[in-house]
C-alpha positions as CSV (number, residue, x, y, z in Angstrom):
1,X,9.8,-6.6,-19.7
2,X,8.9,-5.0,-16.1
3,X,6.3,-2.7,-15.6
4,X,7.5,0.8,-15.3
5,X,6.0,3.1,-12.4
6,X,4.7,6.4,-12.6
7,X,6.6,9.8,-12.5
8,X,4.3,13.0,-12.6
9,X,6.2,16.0,-12.4
10,X,4.7,18.9,-10.2
11,X,5.2,21.2,-7.6
12,X,7.9,21.4,-4.5
13,X,6.0,18.9,-2.5
14,X,6.0,15.6,-3.8
15,X,4.6,12.1,-3.1
16,X,5.9,8.8,-3.1
17,X,2.7,6.2,-3.5
18,X,3.9,2.7,-2.9
19,X,1.3,-0.3,-4.2
20,X,0.6,-3.7,-2.5
21,X,2.2,-6.9,-2.3
22,X,1.8,-8.9,-5.7
23,X,0.3,-5.3,-7.5
24,X,2.0,-2.5,-9.1
25,X,1.6,1.4,-9.9
26,X,-1.4,0.5,-12.1
27,X,-3.6,0.1,-8.5
28,X,-2.6,3.3,-7.6
29,X,-2.9,5.4,-11.5
30,X,-6.4,7.8,-9.8
31,X,-4.9,8.5,-7.3
32,X,-1.3,9.4,-8.5
33,X,-3.5,11.5,-11.2
34,X,-5.4,13.8,-8.8
35,X,-2.0,14.2,-6.8
36,X,-0.6,15.6,-9.9
37,X,-3.4,17.7,-10.9
38,X,-3.7,19.7,-7.6
39,X,0.3,20.4,-8.2
40,X,2.0,17.7,-6.6
41,X,5.3,15.6,-7.9
42,X,4.3,12.6,-8.0
43,X,6.4,9.1,-8.1
44,X,4.8,5.8,-7.6
45,X,7.8,2.7,-8.4
46,X,7.2,-0.8,-9.3
47,X,8.6,-2.6,-6.1
48,X,11.6,-4.7,-6.1
49,X,10.5,-8.1,-7.7
50,X,7.0,-7.0,-8.6
51,X,5.7,-6.8,-12.5
52,X,7.9,-9.4,-14.1
53,X,7.5,-12.9,-12.7
54,X,6.3,-14.9,-9.7
55,X,9.6,-16.3,-9.3
56,X,11.6,-12.8,-9.5
57,X,9.1,-11.9,-6.8
58,X,10.7,-15.1,-5.0
59,X,14.2,-13.8,-5.0
60,X,13.2,-10.8,-2.9
61,X,12.6,-10.0,0.9
62,X,10.5,-7.4,2.4
63,X,13.8,-5.3,3.0
64,X,14.2,-5.2,-1.2
65,X,10.3,-3.6,-1.6
66,X,11.4,-1.0,1.1
67,X,14.8,-0.5,-1.0
68,X,12.8,0.7,-3.9
69,X,11.0,3.5,-1.8
70,X,13.7,4.5,0.3
71,X,15.9,5.2,-2.8
72,X,12.8,6.7,-4.3
73,X,12.7,9.1,-1.4
74,X,15.9,10.0,-3.0
75,X,15.2,10.7,-6.0
76,X,12.1,12.4,-4.7
77,X,14.4,14.4,-2.4
78,X,16.7,15.6,-5.9
79,X,13.5,17.6,-7.0
80,X,10.9,18.7,-4.0
81,X,11.4,20.4,-1.1
82,X,8.8,18.6,0.8
83,X,7.8,15.0,0.5
84,X,5.1,12.9,1.6
85,X,4.0,9.1,1.5
86,X,1.1,7.3,0.7
87,X,0.7,3.6,0.8
88,X,-2.1,0.6,-0.2
89,X,-2.3,-2.4,1.8
90,X,1.4,-3.5,2.3
91,X,2.3,-0.1,0.3
92,X,0.8,1.1,3.7
93,X,2.8,-0.7,5.7
94,X,6.0,0.5,3.7
95,X,4.9,4.0,4.0
96,X,5.3,4.0,7.8
97,X,8.5,2.1,8.0
98,X,9.5,4.8,5.9
99,X,7.7,7.6,8.3
100,X,9.5,5.9,11.2
101,X,13.0,5.6,9.5
102,X,13.2,9.2,7.8
103,X,11.4,11.0,10.8
104,X,13.4,14.3,9.1
105,X,12.3,13.6,5.4
106,X,8.9,12.8,5.5
107,X,6.1,15.2,6.3
108,X,2.7,13.4,6.1
109,X,2.0,9.9,5.5
110,X,-1.7,8.2,3.9
111,X,-2.3,4.7,5.2
112,X,-4.8,3.3,2.6
113,X,-6.0,0.0,3.5
114,X,-3.8,-1.0,6.0
115,X,-3.1,-4.9,6.7
116,X,-2.0,-5.8,10.1
117,X,-4.0,-8.6,10.8
118,X,-5.7,-10.5,7.6
119,X,-9.3,-10.8,9.3
120,X,-11.4,-9.6,6.1
121,X,-14.8,-11.4,5.7
122,X,-13.7,-12.7,1.8
123,X,-11.0,-14.6,3.1
124,X,-10.9,-18.4,3.6
125,X,-11.5,-20.3,6.9
126,X,-7.8,-21.4,6.8
127,X,-6.4,-17.8,6.9
128,X,-4.6,-18.8,10.4
129,X,-2.0,-20.7,8.0
130,X,-1.1,-17.6,6.3
131,X,1.3,-16.3,9.2
132,X,2.6,-19.9,9.3
133,X,2.9,-20.4,5.2
134,X,6.6,-20.9,5.2
135,X,7.4,-23.6,7.5
136,X,7.7,-27.0,6.4
137,X,5.9,-28.7,5.1
138,X,3.3,-25.9,4.1
139,X,5.9,-23.7,2.2
140,X,6.5,-26.8,-0.6
141,X,2.7,-26.4,-1.9
142,X,0.8,-23.8,-0.5
143,X,0.5,-20.6,-2.7
144,X,-2.3,-18.2,-1.8
145,X,-4.5,-17.3,-5.0
146,X,-5.9,-14.2,-5.3
147,X,-9.6,-14.5,-6.0
148,X,-13.0,-12.8,-6.4
149,X,-14.0,-9.7,-5.5
150,X,-10.1,-8.7,-5.5
151,X,-11.2,-6.3,-3.1
152,X,-13.2,-4.4,-5.6
153,X,-16.8,-3.6,-5.0
154,X,-17.4,-1.6,-8.8
155,X,-18.0,-4.7,-10.7
156,X,-16.9,-3.4,-14.1
157,X,-13.3,-2.3,-12.0
158,X,-13.6,-5.9,-10.5
159,X,-13.4,-7.2,-14.0
160,X,-10.5,-4.7,-15.4
161,X,-8.2,-6.3,-12.1
162,X,-9.4,-9.8,-13.3
163,X,-7.7,-9.3,-16.5
164,X,-5.0,-7.5,-15.6
165,X,-4.0,-10.4,-13.1
166,X,-4.6,-13.2,-15.6
167,X,-2.7,-11.2,-18.4
168,X,0.2,-11.4,-15.5
169,X,1.9,-8.2,-16.0
170,X,0.3,-6.1,-14.0
171,X,-0.5,-8.0,-10.9
172,X,0.3,-11.3,-9.8
173,X,-2.2,-14.3,-9.2
174,X,-0.5,-15.6,-6.5
175,X,1.0,-15.1,-3.3
176,X,3.7,-17.5,-2.8
177,X,4.7,-19.0,0.7
178,X,8.0,-17.0,0.4
179,X,6.4,-13.7,-0.3
180,X,3.6,-14.3,2.8
181,X,6.7,-15.1,4.8
182,X,8.4,-11.8,4.1
183,X,5.1,-9.5,4.6
184,X,4.9,-11.2,8.0
185,X,8.2,-10.2,9.2
186,X,7.6,-6.7,7.5
187,X,3.6,-6.8,9.8
188,X,5.8,-7.5,12.9
189,X,8.7,-4.8,12.2
190,X,6.2,-2.3,11.7
191,X,4.2,-2.8,14.5
192,X,6.9,-2.5,16.3
193,X,7.9,1.1,14.8
194,X,4.1,2.7,15.2
195,X,5.3,4.7,17.9
196,X,7.9,6.1,15.6
197,X,5.8,7.3,13.0
198,X,5.6,11.1,14.5
199,X,4.3,12.5,10.7
200,X,0.9,13.8,10.6
201,X,-1.3,10.8,9.5
202,X,-4.4,10.3,7.5
203,X,-6.1,6.4,8.1
204,X,-8.2,5.7,5.5
205,X,-10.2,2.5,5.2
206,X,-13.1,1.2,4.1
207,X,-16.1,-0.4,6.5
208,X,-16.4,-3.2,4.5
209,X,-12.6,-4.1,3.9
210,X,-12.5,-7.6,2.7
211,X,-9.3,-8.2,3.1
212,X,-8.3,-6.5,6.6
213,X,-11.3,-5.3,8.8
214,X,-11.4,-1.9,10.4
215,X,-9.6,-3.3,13.3
216,X,-6.5,-2.8,11.2
217,X,-7.0,1.0,10.9
218,X,-8.2,1.2,14.8
219,X,-4.6,-0.3,15.3
220,X,-3.0,2.6,13.5
221,X,-4.9,5.1,15.5
222,X,-4.1,3.8,18.8
223,X,-0.4,3.1,18.6
224,X,1.2,5.2,16.2
225,X,3.4,8.4,17.7
226,X,1.7,11.2,15.7
227,X,-0.2,14.0,17.4
228,X,-2.2,14.7,14.3
229,X,-3.9,12.0,12.8
230,X,-7.5,11.5,11.0
231,X,-9.1,8.5,10.4
232,X,-11.5,8.2,7.8
233,X,-13.9,5.2,7.6
234,X,-15.5,4.7,3.8
235,X,-18.7,2.9,3.1
236,X,-19.6,1.5,-0.7
237,X,-15.9,0.0,-0.7
238,X,-13.7,-3.0,-0.7
239,X,-9.9,-3.3,0.2
240,X,-9.1,-1.3,-3.2
241,X,-9.5,2.0,-2.1
242,X,-7.7,3.6,-4.8
243,X,-9.9,1.6,-7.7
244,X,-13.2,1.0,-6.3
245,X,-16.3,3.1,-5.9
246,X,-14.7,5.9,-3.4
247,X,-11.9,6.5,-5.4
248,X,-12.7,10.1,-6.0
249,X,-13.5,10.7,-2.2
250,X,-10.3,9.1,-1.3
251,X,-8.2,10.9,-3.5
252,X,-10.1,14.4,-2.2
253,X,-8.9,13.4,1.6
254,X,-5.5,12.5,0.7
255,X,-5.3,15.8,-1.2
256,X,-6.8,17.7,1.6
257,X,-4.6,16.3,4.0
258,X,-1.5,16.9,2.1
259,X,-1.9,19.9,1.2
260,X,-3.0,21.4,4.9
261,X,-0.2,19.8,6.6
262,X,2.6,21.2,3.7
263,X,0.8,24.7,4.3
264,X,1.8,24.4,8.3
């Protein structure tokens, strides 16, 4: 059984929310609810290959993941006159790619914990192997395992995330080499396309991000084509901004930004 997406009907300003690699809409629920409470229509799909099994994920490409986002954006356009997009981790990459491809449709972007470089403090010393993990012989035995702190500083929430990962339904426990290979292809694509992103963009990133350092936020800020850019560096939180100790501020920053841009 696959994990269902989120669809909360609200006003004419719709927001597409995009989860990260091996994740699910579960990680976006607090943000989705906050947006909906503030009058937005929200859709958060479960990306292709996610929410079922690792074998399904191994059969998908980054274009398949993006296809889910593109289709959701098209569905949103049937019920909303304004569309913004927000993504977490790999979801931020897909959000930026959507904004580059659909410049006439995307009103604003929220890039949360954008991951262009895996350079966080919690990653193992052999992280330099990640970009080449699909090459033989590495691909035959390598799968990067999720491990504490799971991107979460809040101890109670970390326990919930760990339970979700071990349960296998809401999140996967490993990043298979095929998925890592596709992720790095997406990263290269997004880096090239950042100058094409002209929609107003808010960049939210943790100062203590355990997966991707603030270098990632700075790279987006320096290379994006948008002239209206707000960067917010958050203390007291790790990578999973939508679930961690600063989730309320993250939600409020996103709501305020989308509301302001939508009224222009």
